[in-house]
N, C-alpha and C positions, 0 to 999 in steps of 0.2 A: 455557770457563772452568772452573775448578777450584773446590773447596770453600773458597774463602776471601774474606776482604776483608784486602788486605795490609797495612796498617798500623794498623787498628783505631782510626784517627781518624775523626774526624766529618767527613763530606760538607758543602761549601759550597752553601747554597741560596740562592736568589733568593724573596723572599716577596712575594706579591700579597695585597689584600684589597679587597673592593669589598662595598658593600652597594645591593642594587636599589632602585629607588625605587617610590614608591607606585602609577606606572602601568605597573610592568613586567609584560609580558606573558609568559606561559609560553613558556620558551625553553630549549633543550637547555643544559646548563652549559658543555659544551665550545663550543658557539657563542658563548654568553654571554661566555666568557673570551678567544676568539679576536678579539671585536669590541674587546677593551678592553686586549689586550698585544701591543705591536709586537714586530714580528721572530721571531715563533714560529710553530711550525706545529700543525695537528689531532693529528699523530701524535705531538709530544711531549707535549701535554695530554691525550690519551687514556692515554697511558703513565704520565702522573702519576696519572691516576683508576685504573687497575691497580694500581698502586704504594700506593695509599691517600693521596696527597698532594694531591687535591682535596678538601674539605670545605665542607659546608653547614650553618650553625649547629654547626659544631666537630664534624660526624659525617662521616666518610667518605662519599661517594656515587660512584656510577656515573657513564659520562661522557654517559648518556642523561637523568640527572635533570633534571628541569624547573624553571627557576627562577622563583620566585613573589616577589611584592612585598615587600620588606624582609628578603629573605633574605641573610644575610652568606656569603658565598663568599670561600674562601682557596684560596691555591694555590702550592704549593713547587715551583720547579724547579731542577734541579741545573745549577751553572754548567759550562759545556764544560770537558773537561781542557785546561789549559794545557801548552805547550813548556816544558820545563823543562833548562838547561844539563846535560848527562850528564857528569860528571867521574869519568875513571878512577880507581879506588881499588884498592890492592895487598890485597883481601879474601882470604883462604884459602878456597878452593872445595874440596870433597871430591866429586872428579870419580871417577865408578865406570865410565863408558864415554865413549869420543869416537871419531868418524870425520869424514869430510869434511862429513857432512850433520846430524848431531845430536850433542849434546852432554847425558848424565845426570848430575846431580850429586844427593847427597845433602844438604839443606839443614838448617843448624844451627837450635837455638831462638833466637829474639832477634832473627833476619835478617828485615828486611822486604826484600819480593821486587823491589820497585820503586819509585821516586822518585814523591813524590805529596805533598798537603798536610801539612806538618809533617814530613815526612821527604824532605829534598831530597838526602841523601848517606848513605853508609853502607849502600847496599842490596846485593842481590844483583846487578841491572843496573849497579851501579857496578863491582862484582868483575867482570862479565861483558865489560864493554867494554875493563877493562884487560888482560884475558887474551887477549882475542880480538877481531880489528878484523873491521868490515864484516859485524856480524850483521844481519839483514835488519829491517828496520821495519815495525810491525804498524800497524793501522787507527787505534789509541789511541797517543797519545803517550806516550812514555818509557818502552816497553816493548820493545825490540828483542829479536828471538829469542823473546820469552814466548809460549808455546800455552796453558799454564795457570798457576795461582797457588795458592801455599799460605798461609796465615795466618802473622802473624810470628814467632807461638809455637808452630807445628805443624811438627813436623820431618819428614824424609823425602824421598822421591824426587820428581826433578822432571826433565822432558826440555825442552829448550832447541834452537830450530832453528838451524842455522849459514847455511842458505841460502833463499831467496825459495821455491823448490820444497819445501823440508822444511816450512816454515811453514805453507804452503797444504796441504799432504797432511795434516802432523799435524792443523791446525786443524779440516780435516773430518773425521779420525776420531773427534776430542772431540766436535764437534756433530752428529755420528751415531751416537754413542755405541758405537763398536765397539774404541776402546781400553778397557783393565780397569785399574781402581784399586782397591785393597784397604787398609784403614786398620786398625791396632789401636788400639783406644781403651779406656782404664778407665772405667768409669761407675759411680755410684753405686747402690747396691740390687742385689737379687738376681733379675737378669733373668728373667722367669717363663718363657718359651717359649725352646726350644734355638734357634730360629733364627725370622726373621719377617721382615716388609718394613715399613716405615714411608712412607707417602704423604702428603702434606698440601703446600699452595703454600707457597712460601718467600719473604717480601718484608720490607723494611725496617719496623721496628716504627713503627706510629702514635703512639706516644709518646715512643721514645727511638731517635734515628736511628743511634744508635751500634751497635745490635744488632737483630737479625733476628728475625723471628717466623713462626708457621706459622699460616695461615689456611685452615681448612677448605673455605671458600667459593671457587670457583673464579674468583669477581671480582678478586681482589687476589692479588698476589705472581705467584711461576713454578712452574711444575708441578716437582714434586721427588719424587725415589724413592731410598728407601735400604733395601738388604737386609744384614740383621745375622744372625751366628750367635755362640753363646756358645763361647769358648775356654777358660776357666776359671774357675770360681766361688769366691768367697774369703766368701761370706755377706752381709757388708755392702756390698762391692763386686765389681762382674764384671768380666773381661777378655773384649773382644768383638772381632770382625772386622766392619768393614762394608765391604760392596762398593756402591759408587756407580753408580747407573743414569744420574742427573743430576749436574750439578755447580754447586750455587747456592754462595751466600756463606755461610759457616757450616753448610752444609747436615746435616754429622753432628751438629756442637754443638746444634743448635735441634733438629733431628729426635729426637734421644734424650732432650733434656729435655721434649719434647712426649710421648715416652713414658713420662715418668717418672723417667729415668734419666739426669740430669745428667752430663757430665763431671767426673771426678775434678778438683777444683782449677781450674775453669773460670769464672773470676771475674765473666765478663760474663754468665753465665747460671746463676748461683746454686750452682755446685759448690764453691767454696771456703768451705765451710762443714760440719760435721757433718750429715748427712743421714739418715743409718741409723747404728744402733747406739747404745748408751747415751752419757750425758755423762760418766760418773764420770773422776776426773782421769786415771787410766794411760791410758784410751783417747783422752782428750781429748789428751794429751801424744802420744801414738803417732801421732794424725792430723796435728798439728801440725808432728810431725818429720818426717812424709811431705811435708806442703807445702813444708818447707823444703828438701827433696831436691828435689821436682819444684815448682818455683814458676811454673807453668804448665798449661794445660789437658793431660791426658795423653792426646794425639793425636799419632800417627805415621802418616804415608803409607809403608805398608812396602812394598808392590809396585806396579810399574806395567809395563803390557803394549801394545804397539803396533805395527803394521806398519812396517818400515823404508820411508821415503817412496823410497829409490831402487832397493834389492835385492828389495822386496817379502818379507822375511824377517820371521816374527813374532819379537819380541825380548821378552824378559820379564826383569824386575829384581827382585830383593829386597833389602832392607837390614835388618840387626838392630835392635833396639831400642835407642833410645839411652840411655846410662850412666843419667840421671835416672829414667826409667821403668824400667829393669832394678832398678835398687835399690830403687823403691817397690815394685815386685812381689816382690823378695825378703823384704822386712820384711813383708809380707803373706802370705808363703808360712810365716814364723817364728810370726806371730801367729796363724794359723788351726792351726798344729803346736801350739802352747803352749794355744791355747784349746779346741780341739776343736770342736764344731759350734757355729758362730759365728751359725746363722741366727735 
């Protein structure tokens, strides 16, 4: 999977709440829940614990926590994805490469990748099935041909499989981390090191399921690694390149926030306000103008490399920065030139 949650819409969850009685013997919480929730599996419950969705007395616990008398145990389980009638729509696609096996597109901002809760039409998938017949089905409904994903407001390169063989072959490359993905991002602050690595498990926030969070402990979330290097410094903001070693939902966005450098105008992670620089009126107006030009997080999937599933040849694709990011960087160039050293 790629660095993204497709629609930024909240997932739907089933909620369970139990209070153990006075005579409750010490019992692992996963076994406690298995005995009380029909039609579920131990794997689902253990995954819920890893994701922080099992709480005892309002605090997340591991699956081996021992339930005691009068403990209040709560559990959230996501509803299984439902099949949605996919409607072909004539949505323009920026195709930069195509053959019998694969399709490479440059996704525009504002385009949700596939249908889901709150986004049943108008997605990249709706456009794909209009232009291409018989895309291979994936294990998850509503995602024909998709190997990875990008956020609604993240732009850049995606590969789509046109055959079952390509889907399997490309999926294995992403799983084995042999594909190569590089992003450009504008982040708040003057990044201290010229290059570095961010490690930290990424999982859905325990307080707000719409966003992700970094969990230093290995008990929650999924292992995630982002390598970054500085491309250009503007004093109050920095243009960086990020190379993904893993591909978790919102990985770059939350890893950079964890590092202390949220993405410029990322409303989900606090980047949509002035975080560096003074608040005098001209600077504030300058930032507001930048936000208007770039009304989304400043993140672009710039390059993608993978082995062609049929020929075995290594393919590498590069895309220009979108107009909105270019325009904001040009404004920063002018600002720095006029202000001199803005650190």
